[in-house]
N, C-alpha and C positions, 0 to 999 in steps of 0.2 A: 446573454445571447444564446440562441439555440445551437447546440452541437459543438461548441468550443468554449474555452476559457482564456482569459487574459491575465498576464502577470508582468508588471513592470518593476524592475529592480536594477539600479545602477546603470540606467540608460539602455538596458536590454529589455525589449518587449517580446515576451514569449506568447505566441498564440498556439494553444494546444487543442487539436481536434479531440473531442471528448465523447465519442460514442463507441467505446471499445467492444461492446457486445455485438456491434454491427461493423467491426473493423474500421471504425471512424468514417463510415461512408458519408458522402456529402449530398444532402438534400437541398431543396431551394432555400430554406431559412438559413442554413449554415453557409451556403454559397453567398447569399446577400449580406449576411452578417459579417463574414470574413472580408468581403469587399469593403464594407463601411469601416471596419476596424483598420484595414490597411490604408485606406484613404485618410483616416484621422491620424494615423501614425506618421504619414508623410508630412503633415503640418504641425506635428507636436515636437517642439524643441527639446522636450525631455527624453525623447526617444532617439538614441544614437545608432541602434542596430535592431533589426527585427529577426526573430527566430521562429520558424514554424516547425511543429513536431506533432506527434500523436500520443494519445494516452495508451497505456499498456505496452506490451512487448510484441504484439502480433502485427501491428500495422501502423504506418504513418497515416495512410488512408487507402482503402480499397477502391476509392474513386466514387463514381456516380452511384447514388442509391437507386437501384433499379425500380423500386416501387414507384418512383416519379414517372418512369417511362411508359407505364402501362396504358395510360389514358391520354397521352398527348396526341394532338392532331398536327397537321402540317405547320400551322401557325405556332403551336406550342413547341415544336421541334426547333423552329427558327429562333424563338425566344430563348430556349434553353442554350443554344449556341451563343447568343448575344450575352446571356448572363455569365456563362463560362468565360467568354472573352473579357467581360468586365472584371472578373476576378483576376484573370491573368494580367490585364491592364493595370490593376491596382498594384500587383507585384512589380511589373515593369516600371511603373511610375514612381516607385519609392526613390527618393533622392538621398537615401542612406543605405548602408549595406544590408543585404538580406541573406539569411542562412537557413538551410533546412536540415534538421536532425532526423534522419530516416531510421525509425526504430522497428521496421518490419516491412510489410508490403507497401510499395508505392505503385499503385495500379491505376491506369487510365488517367483521370484528372489528377490523381496524386502524383504520378510521374511527371505530368505536365507542369503542375505547380512547382515541383522541385526544380525542373529544368529552367523555368522562367526566373528563378532566384539566382543570386550571385554565386553562392557556394553550397555544396552538399557534403554532409558528413553522414556516413551510413554505419549502422551496426553490422557486425560480421554476418548476421543471419538475414539481413535485408534482401528483398527481392523486388525486381523491377519489371513491369509489364505494361503492354498496351492491348488489353484483351477486349476492346470494344466490339470487335468483329464477332466474338463469341456471343455477345448480347444482341446481335443483329443491327448494331449501330456502325455507320461508317466513321472512320477516323478522319475528321475534317479539320481539327485544330492541332492535334498532337503531332502529326508528321512535320509540321513547320519547325517546332522547337526541338523535336527529336533529331531531325536532320542536322540542325545547327550544332548540336552537341555530339552526335554519335555517327554521323555520316548516313548516306542514302541507303547503303546495303543493309545495315543493321535496322534502320527505320522501316524499310520495306518488309523485312523478315518479321519483325515484331508486330507490325500493323496487320499483316495478312495471316499470321499464324496464331497470334495471341500468346506466344510463348513468353516465359519469364526468364530473366537473367539473375544470376547470383551477384553478390556485391563485388567480388573481384573482377568478374567479367564486365560489369557496369563501370567499374573504375578504369579498366583498360580501354574501354570504348569512349570514355570521356563523360559519362553521365554522373560519375561520383568523383569528388576531389580527394576525399580521404576516408579511409575505413578506420573507425575507432577500435581501440582494444576492447575485448569482450567485457561487458558490464560497465563501460566508461563513456558511453555515448553522450549522456547529458553533461558530464564533467568536461569532456573535450569540446563539446559545442559551446559551453560557457566560456572556456578559455579562448577559443577562436573568436567568439563574439566580443569578448573583452578587448582583444587585440584590434579587431575591426573598429570598435568604438573609439579608439584612440586617434584615428585618422582625422586630419583637419576637415571639418564638416563642409565648408564651402568647396574645397577641392573635390571631395567625394561627390557632392551634389552636381557640380559642373561636369565632372568626368562621366557620371551616370547619365546625365542629360545627353552628352555627346554619344555615348554608347547606344542609348535608346534611339537616337536619331538615325543611326546607321541602318536600323532594321525597320523603322516605323512604317514606311510606305508599303513594304512587302507584307508586313503583319496586317495592316488594314485591309489589303487586298485578300489575304488569306481568310480573315473573318467574314468578309462579304461573300466570298465564294463558299465558305463553310455553311453559312446560313442557307444558301440555295440548295446545297447538297442535303442538308438535314431536312429541309422542307420536302424534297423529293422522297427521301427515305421514309419519313413519317406519313406522308400522303399514301404511300404504298402499304403501310401497316406492318412491315417486317420487324422494326425494333419493338413495337408494342407486343406483337405475338411472341417474339423470342423472349422478352422479359417476363411475360406472363407464364410461359412454359418453364423458365428457369425457376421462378419463385414457387410455382406449384410443385416442381420436383424437389426443391429444397424443403418445402413444408411437409411433403410426403415422407421424406427421409427422416425428418425429426419426429414424426408421429409414431 
């Protein structure tokens, strides 16, 4: 599958985003492939826990691949929101524990993926941000899950400024559960996943179903509203123009 790899050992399914040269940015093929892999894991009795991480040491994922944004129209913007929501839905719908091992930047969709999961373990150098506004994109899905984890003030600040938080600040605000010792992120994630895998599976399944039900109606309303906001933004052309300018500036800097 494009953009990530799968590894299942001793009941732990590791899904590793694997585009390190692009900070594991998520394009449409990766987004859809991850959604399918998570949906399959939900129904696979051999999977007891799912771990998401990124290849390399620089990023879990920098989030959305901006190259996708440059040519979307209003319908494409709404479709993009629906596909992101489907990925987050696949994480939310897992009836087994989910854990994210954050090995660097967790930006935009990366931050949101992590917050939709059950547990987050971060490397000491990890950084967390919601910089969609810097790319001319409105934050239409992120604030919902960010507010639940971090509160309204931090969510507003991150969404409007695009600023990044260090691992310790993210832990203090509630976006991170544990900071691993330097160089031990993978080992500590495996240890935590092994402990999670020991829990009685039916009890886990029913508990997660109940937890999901507590937020489902509000989440569905958020997705519907987000589609409309994205449609407005892409109809105006601001996200496309900003993405083109960013990519051109980056290309010029590399030449």
